[in-house]
N, C-alpha and C positions, 0 to 999 in steps of 0.2 A: 175305438181302436180294435181292429180285427186281430185274430190270433197270429197271422203272419207278421204283421207290423209289431206286435208285442214280442214275438220271438226274435225279430231282427234287432229291436231296441235292446233286448236282453243280451244278445250276442255282442252288440257294440259296446255296451257298458262292461261286460265281462272281459272282452278282449282289451279294451282301453286300459282298464285297471291292471290286468295281468302284464301288459307290455311295459307300462311305466314302473310297476313294481320290479319287474325283471331288470329294468335299466337302473334301478336304484335312484330314481329321480322323480321330480314332481312337475307335472305339466302346468302351464300357465292357466289361470282361472278363465274359463270360457273357451279354451282351445278346442275341446271336444265338440261343442256346438258349432264353433266356427268351421271346423272340418266337415261336419255333417251338413251344414248349410252349403258348403262348397260343392259337395256331391249331389246336392239338390238343385243346383243352378239350372235355369230353364233351357239352356243350350244343350244340356246333356240328355241323352236318351239311352245310351248303353253305359257310359262311364258314370254311373249313378250309385246311390246307396245300395241298390240291388247287386251291382257288381262287387262293391266293397264287401257286402255281407257274404256273397258267394266265396270270395277270396278268403275271408276270415274263417268261414266254416271249413274250407279245405285245410287251412293252416291248423285248426284245432285237431284235425285228424293226423297231422304229420309233424306237430311241433317237436316231438321227441327226436326227430331226425335232423334238426337244426343244430349247428354248433353253437350259435348264439341266437336262441329263439326269440328273445325280446327284440333284438335288432331286426330280425326278419319281420316280426309282427308289426313293429312301428313303421317299417319301410312299406308294408302293405297299406297301412293307413294313409301314407303320404304319396303313394306311387302315382295316383291320378288327382292329387289335391288341386293342382292347377290344370284346367282343361279349357283351352281356347280352341275352338274347332278349326280355326285358320292359323293357329300358332305352330311354330316350328321348334319351340324350346320348352314345351310343357314339362317334359321330364326334368330338364335342368332347373326350371323354376320350382318344381315340386321338390327336387332334391335339396335345393338351396333353402327352401322354407323348412324342410325337415331338419337340416343341420342347424339352422338358426334357432329353432325352438328347443331342440335337444340341448344345445349349448346353454341357452337361457335357463333350461330346467336343471342344469348341473351335470349333464352327461359329459364324460371326458372326451377330449379332442379326437382320440383314435376311434372311439365308437361313433362319433359324429361323422368322421370320414367314411367309415364302413357303411353306415346307413345311407350316406350320400351316394356311394358307389352302388349299393343295392337298388336304390330308386333308379339310377341311371341305367342299370341292366335291363329295365323294362322298355328301353328303346328297341330291344329285339333285333339289334344289328348283327349280333353273333351269339353263339351259345357260350355262356359264361363258363369259366373253369373253376371258379370258387363254388364250393358245395352249397353254401347258404344262398348264393345268387342263383344257382341252378334250381333250388327248391322254390325260391320266390318267383322266378320266371315261369316255372312249370305251373304254379298256382295261378299266375296271371293268364296263362294260356289254357287253363283247364276248360274254359268255355268252348274251345274247339272240339273237345271230346264230350260235350254235353249230349243229352238226348236229342234226337232229331227235332223235336218240337221246340226245345229251348234254343238249339242252334239256329233254327229258323227265326225265332223271336229276336235273337242276337243280331242276325243278319239284317232284319228289319230296323232294329234300333240303331245300328251303325249307319244304315242308309239315311235315317232321319237326321243324324248328326251332320251328314254331308248333303243335306237337301239343297244347298246352294250350288252344288256341283252339277253340271248338266248330266242327264242320265247316261248318255253314251260314254262320256268321259269317265264317269264314276264306275260304270260296269267294267271298262277296260282296266282301270287302276285297281279296282277291288279284286278282280281275278288275278292280277299280277301278284298282289300281296298274298292271297290265299294259296296260289300255286307255289309261291316261295316257301311256305311252310310245308306243302305237300312234297316238294322236291328234296327236303332235308332227309338225311339218312335216318334221323330220329327226331320227331317233333318234341318229345319229352326227354330230358337228360337224366332224370332220376328214375331208379328202378320202380318206385312206387307208382308214379304217374304214368310211366311208360307201360307198365303191365295193365293198369286199369283203364287208361284213356286212349292209348295210341291207335288201336283198331277203329274205335268209334270216330276219333278225330279224322282219320284218313277217309273213312266212309263219308263223313260230313263234308269234307273238303272236296272230295271227288264229285259228289253230287252238286255242290255249290259252284264248281268251276267247269262243269260239263258244258259243251257247246249248246 
């Protein structure tokens, strides 16, 4: 096991224990491994343990900015828990899974509803108004402001997930998605991520959508 894998596994365990402790609940036996196995499914190339680890690492840097940090953290764990490359309801199924296991673990109904809503915010259909949702969405979109090398790797990983789509069609649809982010007044809603990632994200997106 190399150092990178060791660090990632340490992050996973630390985050998992912190989230459930913050929720005041106990996860079902084997749930952690079930989730990690889901993120390691063969159809995934970007929505993998690497993406989960990057999200959790960002969260550790901003956890004190969350109103309910344990709910944001557990929502990150589940936000891509279900990933069917041809599916249209991945976020909904992930949100439902999260709410179900939280309820089974003894989390109160209101918190289960909030976590469900947090996961659904990663549909990225609109900028959320809730502060915790804004933080979670910014974390999920942090990849757009990654280094040029990591962004290029991400672009390749996403293409691999859509290998079944004809190249011409994929190119058109992908540019539409990326231009949608570029056309926003602000890609990042929180001051922390806006200050740190907005310029690099715009540079990455301009380069990726150039004719």
